[in-house]
C-alpha positions as CSV (number, residue, x, y, z in Angstrom):
1,M,-157.1,-53.5,-26.5
2,F,-154.0,-52.2,-28.3
3,A,-152.3,-51.3,-25.0
4,E,-153.0,-54.8,-23.6
5,A,-151.5,-56.4,-26.8
6,T,-148.5,-54.1,-26.5
7,S,-148.0,-55.0,-22.9
8,A,-148.3,-58.7,-23.6
9,S,-145.8,-58.2,-26.5
10,A,-143.4,-56.4,-24.2
11,L,-143.8,-59.1,-21.6
12,A,-143.0,-61.8,-24.1
13,N,-140.0,-59.9,-25.5
14,R,-138.6,-59.4,-22.0
15,L,-139.1,-63.0,-21.0
16,Y,-137.4,-64.1,-24.2
17,R,-134.4,-61.8,-23.6
18,N,-134.1,-63.1,-20.0
19,R,-134.6,-66.8,-20.7
20,E,-131.0,-67.5,-19.7
21,N,-131.7,-66.1,-16.2
22,A,-135.0,-68.1,-15.8
23,A,-133.5,-70.8,-13.6
24,P,-130.7,-69.3,-11.5
25,A,-127.7,-71.4,-10.5
26,G,-128.4,-73.2,-7.2
27,G,-132.1,-72.4,-7.4
28,D,-134.8,-75.0,-7.7
29,G,-136.3,-73.4,-10.8
30,S,-139.8,-73.4,-9.3
31,F,-142.5,-70.9,-10.2
32,S,-142.3,-69.3,-6.8
33,Q,-138.6,-68.8,-7.2
34,A,-139.1,-67.3,-10.6
35,L,-141.6,-64.8,-9.1
36,A,-139.3,-63.9,-6.3
37,D,-136.5,-63.3,-8.7
38,A,-138.7,-61.1,-10.9
39,A,-139.8,-59.1,-7.8
40,R,-136.2,-58.6,-6.8
41,R,-135.3,-57.4,-10.4
42,L,-138.3,-55.0,-10.3
43,E,-137.2,-53.6,-7.0
44,G,-133.7,-53.1,-8.3
45,D,-134.9,-51.4,-11.5
46,I,-137.1,-49.0,-9.5
47,A,-134.3,-48.3,-7.0
48,A,-131.9,-47.6,-9.9
49,A,-134.4,-45.2,-11.5
50,E,-134.9,-43.4,-8.2
51,R,-131.1,-43.0,-7.8
52,Q,-130.7,-41.7,-11.3
53,A,-133.6,-39.2,-10.9
54,G,-132.1,-38.0,-7.6
55,D,-128.7,-37.5,-9.3
56,A,-130.3,-35.6,-12.1
57,V,-132.3,-33.3,-9.8
58,R,-129.1,-32.5,-7.9
59,G,-127.3,-31.8,-11.2
60,E,-124.9,-34.7,-10.7
61,G,-126.3,-37.2,-13.1
62,D,-126.7,-37.6,-16.8
63,L,-130.2,-36.9,-18.2
64,Q,-129.9,-39.7,-20.8
65,S,-129.1,-42.2,-18.0
66,M,-132.0,-41.0,-16.0
67,V,-134.4,-41.4,-18.9
68,E,-133.1,-44.9,-19.7
69,A,-133.4,-46.0,-16.0
70,L,-137.0,-44.6,-15.8
71,S,-137.9,-46.4,-19.0
72,T,-136.5,-49.6,-17.7
73,A,-138.4,-49.2,-14.4
74,E,-141.6,-48.4,-16.3
75,L,-141.3,-51.5,-18.4
76,A,-140.6,-53.6,-15.4
77,L,-143.6,-52.2,-13.6
78,E,-145.9,-52.7,-16.6
79,T,-144.6,-56.3,-16.9
80,A,-145.4,-56.9,-13.2
81,V,-148.9,-55.5,-13.6
82,V,-149.6,-57.7,-16.7
83,M,-148.3,-60.8,-14.8
84,R,-150.5,-59.9,-11.8
85,D,-153.5,-59.5,-14.1
86,R,-152.9,-62.8,-15.8
87,V,-152.5,-64.7,-12.4
88,V,-155.7,-63.1,-11.1
89,Q,-157.5,-64.1,-14.4
90,A,-156.3,-67.6,-14.1
91,Y,-157.4,-67.8,-10.5
92,Q,-160.8,-66.6,-11.4
93,D,-161.0,-69.1,-14.3
94,I,-160.2,-71.9,-11.8
95,L,-162.9,-70.7,-9.4
96,R,-165.5,-70.7,-12.2
97,M,-164.7,-74.3,-13.2
98,P,-167.5,-76.8,-12.5
99,V,-166.6,-79.4,-9.9
């Protein structure tokens, strides 16, 4: 229960910090566009963490930068998992509604 509350809190904090980027210039601001943008950011965070980890293994990178990149990627992945869980829960709630 505490981990779920913490994840929800982290999600809310991340969304609040990124509210300026919610509707990109030239975009339609739709929900699907927001999800696509979030997926691209997640992919970028994970790729950056992989690059930093590879540099650290080769002795070319900074350990602090690697830890920061991995933490960012972990938070992004946890956010994606929480969002997925919420969407699945909403879908299941809709399926249980009486017609």
